C-alpha positions as CSV (number, residue, x, y, z in Angstrom):
1,M,0.0,0.0,0.0
2,T,1.6,3.3,-1.1
3,H,0.5,6.9,-0.6
4,T,1.9,9.7,-2.7
5,S,1.7,13.2,-1.2
6,V,0.2,15.7,-3.6
7,L,2.0,18.9,-4.6
8,L,4.9,17.9,-2.3
9,K,7.6,20.1,-3.9
10,E,5.3,23.0,-4.3
11,C,4.3,22.9,-0.7
12,I,7.9,22.7,0.6
13,D,8.9,25.5,-1.6
14,A,6.0,27.7,-0.5
15,L,6.7,27.1,3.2
16,Q,10.2,28.5,2.8
17,I,11.4,26.3,5.7
18,K,13.9,27.6,8.2
19,E,16.2,25.1,9.8
20,N,15.3,26.4,13.3
21,G,11.6,27.0,12.6
22,I,8.5,25.5,14.1
23,Y,6.1,24.0,11.8
24,I,2.7,22.3,11.9
25,D,1.4,19.6,9.6
26,G,-2.3,19.6,10.4
27,T,-3.0,16.5,8.3
28,L,-0.2,13.9,8.9
29,G,-1.7,11.1,6.9
30,R,1.0,8.7,5.9
31,G,3.7,11.3,6.6
32,G,4.8,12.4,3.2
33,H,4.6,16.1,3.7
34,S,5.8,15.8,7.3
35,A,8.9,13.8,6.2
36,A,9.8,16.5,3.7
37,I,9.5,19.2,6.3
38,L,11.4,17.3,8.9
39,A,14.3,16.6,6.6
40,K,14.9,20.4,6.3
41,L,14.9,21.1,10.0
42,A,18.1,21.2,12.2
43,D,17.2,22.9,15.4
44,G,13.5,23.3,14.6
45,H,10.5,21.2,15.5
46,L,7.5,19.7,13.7
47,Y,4.1,19.2,15.3
48,A,1.9,16.9,13.2
49,F,-1.8,16.2,13.8
50,D,-4.1,13.4,12.8
51,R,-7.4,12.1,14.2
52,D,-6.6,8.6,12.7
53,Q,-4.6,6.7,15.3
54,E,-3.5,4.2,12.6
55,A,-2.0,7.0,10.5
56,I,0.0,8.2,13.5
57,A,1.3,4.6,14.2
58,L,2.3,4.1,10.6
59,S,4.0,7.5,10.1
60,E,6.0,7.5,13.3
61,A,8.5,4.9,12.1
62,R,9.0,6.8,8.8
63,L,9.7,10.1,10.6
64,R,12.1,8.4,13.1
65,K,14.4,7.5,10.3
66,I,14.8,11.2,9.6
67,S,14.9,12.9,13.0
68,D,13.4,13.0,16.5
69,A,12.5,16.6,16.1
70,F,8.8,16.0,15.9
71,T,5.7,15.5,18.1
72,L,2.7,13.5,16.8
73,I,-0.7,14.6,18.2
74,H,-3.7,12.4,18.1
75,A,-6.3,15.1,17.6
76,N,-8.4,16.9,15.0
77,F,-6.6,19.9,13.5
78,S,-9.4,22.1,14.7
79,Q,-7.8,21.6,18.2
80,M,-4.6,23.0,16.9
81,K,-4.5,26.2,18.9
82,A,-5.4,24.6,22.2
83,M,-2.9,21.8,21.7
84,M,-0.1,24.3,20.8
85,E,-0.9,26.2,23.9
86,A,-0.5,23.0,25.9
87,Y,3.0,22.7,24.4
88,H,3.6,26.3,25.2
89,I,3.8,27.3,21.5
90,N,2.3,30.7,20.8
91,E,3.5,31.2,17.2
92,V,4.9,29.1,14.4
93,D,6.8,29.6,11.1
94,G,4.5,27.6,8.9
95,I,1.3,25.5,8.7
96,L,0.4,22.9,6.1
97,L,-3.0,21.3,5.5
98,D,-3.7,18.6,3.0
99,L,-7.5,18.3,3.1
100,G,-7.8,15.1,1.0
101,V,-8.8,11.8,2.6
102,S,-5.7,9.6,2.4
103,S,-5.7,6.9,-0.2
104,P,-5.1,4.1,2.4
105,Q,-8.4,5.1,4.2
106,F,-10.2,4.6,0.9
107,D,-8.3,1.4,0.2
108,E,-9.1,-0.2,3.5
109,A,-12.6,-1.8,2.9
110,Q,-13.5,-2.0,6.6
111,R,-13.3,1.8,7.0
112,G,-16.4,2.1,4.8
113,F,-15.3,5.2,2.9
114,S,-15.4,3.8,-0.6
115,Y,-18.1,2.6,-2.9
116,R,-15.5,0.3,-4.5
117,F,-15.7,-2.1,-1.6
118,D,-18.6,-3.7,0.2
119,A,-18.3,-2.8,3.9
120,R,-20.4,-1.6,6.8
121,L,-21.1,2.1,6.4
122,D,-18.5,4.0,8.6
123,M,-16.5,6.8,7.1
124,R,-15.1,8.0,10.5
125,M,-11.6,9.5,10.3
126,D,-11.5,9.2,14.0
127,Q,-12.6,5.7,14.9
128,G,-13.3,6.8,18.5
129,Q,-16.2,9.2,17.6
130,S,-19.7,7.9,17.8
131,L,-21.3,9.4,14.6
132,S,-20.7,7.2,11.6
133,A,-22.1,7.0,8.1
134,W,-24.6,4.3,9.3
135,E,-26.3,6.8,11.6
136,V,-26.4,9.5,8.9
137,V,-28.0,7.2,6.3
138,N,-30.4,5.4,8.6
139,Q,-31.4,8.0,11.2
140,W,-31.3,11.4,9.5
141,D,-34.5,12.5,8.0
142,A,-34.9,13.1,4.2
143,D,-34.6,16.9,4.5
144,Q,-31.3,16.6,6.3
145,L,-30.0,14.1,3.8
146,S,-31.1,16.1,0.8
147,D,-29.5,19.2,2.3
148,I,-26.0,17.6,2.7
149,F,-26.2,15.8,-0.6
150,Y,-26.8,19.2,-2.3
151,R,-24.5,21.4,-0.2
152,Y,-21.5,19.0,0.2
153,G,-21.9,16.9,-2.9
154,D,-23.5,19.3,-5.4
155,E,-25.9,16.4,-6.2
156,K,-28.7,17.7,-8.4
157,F,-30.8,14.6,-7.6
158,A,-30.4,15.2,-3.8
159,R,-34.0,15.1,-2.9
160,V,-34.8,12.1,-5.1
161,I,-32.0,10.1,-3.6
162,A,-32.9,11.2,0.0
163,R,-36.4,10.0,-0.4
164,A,-35.3,6.7,-1.9
165,I,-33.1,6.1,1.1
166,E,-36.0,7.0,3.4
167,R,-38.3,4.5,1.6
168,Q,-35.7,1.7,1.7
169,R,-34.9,2.0,5.4
170,K,-38.6,1.6,6.2
171,Q,-38.3,-1.9,4.9
172,T,-34.8,-2.7,6.2
173,A,-31.7,-0.8,7.4
174,I,-29.1,0.2,4.9
175,N,-26.0,-1.4,6.5
176,T,-23.3,-1.5,3.8
177,T,-21.7,0.7,1.2
178,W,-23.0,-1.5,-1.7
179,E,-26.5,-1.5,-0.3
180,L,-26.4,2.3,-0.3
181,V,-25.0,2.3,-3.9
182,D,-27.9,0.1,-5.0
183,V,-30.4,2.5,-3.5
184,I,-28.7,5.5,-5.3
185,K,-28.6,3.7,-8.6
186,Q,-32.2,2.7,-8.4
187,A,-33.2,6.4,-7.6
188,L,-31.3,7.9,-10.6
189,P,-32.6,8.1,-14.2
190,Q,-30.9,5.9,-16.7
191,R,-29.3,8.9,-18.5
192,E,-27.4,9.7,-15.3
193,L,-26.2,6.1,-14.9
194,R,-24.7,6.2,-18.4
195,K,-22.6,9.3,-17.6
196,K,-18.9,9.0,-16.9
197,G,-18.0,8.6,-13.2
198,H,-19.5,6.6,-10.4
199,P,-23.2,7.6,-9.7
200,A,-22.6,7.4,-5.9
201,K,-19.5,9.6,-5.8
202,R,-21.2,12.8,-4.8
203,V,-23.4,11.2,-2.2
204,F,-20.5,9.4,-0.6
205,Q,-18.5,12.6,-0.5
206,A,-21.3,14.5,1.1
207,I,-21.9,11.8,3.8
208,R,-18.1,11.7,4.6
209,I,-18.0,15.5,5.0
210,A,-21.0,15.4,7.3
211,V,-19.8,12.5,9.4
212,N,-16.5,14.2,10.0
213,D,-17.8,17.8,10.1
214,E,-15.1,18.7,7.6
215,M,-16.5,22.2,6.7
216,G,-16.9,23.3,10.3
217,E,-13.4,21.9,11.2
218,L,-11.9,23.7,8.2
219,T,-13.4,27.0,9.1
220,K,-12.0,26.7,12.7
221,V,-8.5,25.6,11.8
222,L,-8.2,28.4,9.3
223,E,-9.1,31.0,11.9
224,D,-6.8,29.4,14.6
225,G,-4.0,28.8,12.2
226,L,-3.9,32.4,11.1
227,S,-3.6,33.5,14.7
228,L,-0.6,31.2,15.2
229,L,1.5,32.4,12.3
230,K,4.4,34.7,13.2
231,P,5.4,37.5,10.8
232,G,6.8,35.9,7.7
233,G,5.1,32.7,8.5
234,R,3.3,30.8,5.7
235,F,0.0,29.0,5.6
236,C,-0.4,26.4,2.8
237,V,-3.7,24.6,2.2
238,I,-4.4,21.9,-0.4
239,S,-8.0,21.4,-1.2
240,F,-9.7,18.8,-3.4
241,H,-13.2,20.0,-4.1
242,S,-14.8,23.3,-4.8
243,L,-16.5,23.8,-1.5
244,E,-13.3,23.5,0.5
245,D,-11.4,25.7,-2.0
246,R,-14.1,28.4,-1.8
247,I,-13.8,28.5,2.0
248,V,-10.0,28.7,1.8
249,K,-10.0,31.4,-0.9
250,H,-12.7,33.5,0.8
251,T,-10.8,33.4,4.2
252,F,-7.5,34.3,2.6
253,V,-9.0,37.2,0.6
254,Q,-10.8,38.5,3.6
255,V,-7.8,38.6,5.9
256,S,-5.5,40.1,3.3
257,S,-7.9,42.9,2.3
258,T,-7.8,46.4,3.7
259,P,-11.0,48.2,4.8
260,N,-12.6,50.5,2.2
261,I,-11.9,54.1,2.9
262,D,-14.1,56.9,1.4
263,K,-11.9,58.4,-1.3
264,R,-13.2,61.9,-0.4
265,I,-11.4,61.7,2.9
266,P,-7.7,62.9,2.5
267,V,-5.4,60.2,3.9
268,L,-1.7,60.0,3.4
269,A,-0.4,56.7,1.9
270,K,1.7,56.0,5.0
271,D,-1.5,56.4,7.2
272,L,-3.5,53.9,5.2
273,P,-4.4,50.7,7.1
274,Q,-2.4,47.7,6.1
275,A,-3.7,44.1,6.0
276,P,-1.9,41.7,8.4
277,Y,-1.6,39.0,5.7
278,R,-0.8,38.8,2.0
279,I,-1.8,36.2,-0.6
280,I,1.2,34.5,-2.2
281,T,-0.8,32.6,-4.8
282,K,-2.9,34.9,-6.8
283,K,-4.2,31.8,-8.5
284,A,-4.3,28.4,-6.9
285,I,-1.3,26.2,-7.8
286,V,-2.3,22.9,-9.5
287,A,-0.3,19.8,-10.3
288,G,1.6,19.5,-13.6
289,M,0.6,16.9,-16.1
290,E,3.4,14.5,-15.0
291,E,2.1,14.4,-11.5
292,Q,-1.5,14.1,-12.6
293,N,-0.6,11.1,-14.8
294,Q,1.3,9.4,-11.9
295,N,-1.2,10.3,-9.1
296,H,-5.0,10.5,-9.8
297,R,-5.5,12.4,-6.6
298,A,-3.6,15.3,-8.0
299,H,-6.2,16.0,-10.7
300,S,-8.4,18.1,-8.4
301,A,-5.8,19.4,-6.0
302,K,-5.4,23.2,-5.5
303,L,-2.8,24.8,-3.3
304,R,-3.3,28.3,-1.9
305,V,-0.6,30.1,0.2
306,L,-0.9,33.0,2.6
307,E,1.9,34.9,4.5
308,R,1.6,36.9,7.7
309,I,3.2,40.3,7.2
């Protein structure tokens, strides 16, 4: 089982890593980005977060081969600020977030993330949390399901699928990924089933986002991460679908913009308010064709970078 980190060189270049700097990898995964950061540190330190205990266990040995200058934290990245305070860290030189679900999670059938394998509906990134995909599919009402399918999956047949799920579970619970796929396929018109791509992709994405509260967690980590950056520090975020990217882009634009001043009011240039951050990537960085050909996850990846002034 292999996992290739997306936009690895671009992220490391954008972080402008200092040998004595303090860095946070908010999404450790299988340790690809963390290993690259750690390799550039001398007197610095890396703090890496992941809510998946298995990811931490697998990555630790990889990082130990490089250096001991790291701390692995079993927590959601939305707890970043509180955990850094616990380690008496008030500011850092760089933060990296890779918002994609790691390939191994999809490849492990028992995790219930993928429509490619038949497994109990799960989709929890943190196996210790109570809410799973099973509860969402079998206990949320049709309006709630329709809402997340549309908002998080951009599924135009959201209401049709939600009502089909509701009808099915009146007969028997929907326990597995393939049982859910069957319900989705039966709800969709034939013309949709003939289109390229898996018909359940958008619904599965939406359920995963809801189970793990990915949008709420992203909003919080962006806010907390910005407050942790020291002047000159960089914040790098890789997103994989438009909803995430819009949140990142909007946040970065908002904090790097100055308030509007009435042009009729005479103000010297030196007295104009300055934004505390500046956007480094005017357009999101995307993977080159070579990386896209080698790693299918790279096709939808977008990297945005912000710097504290």
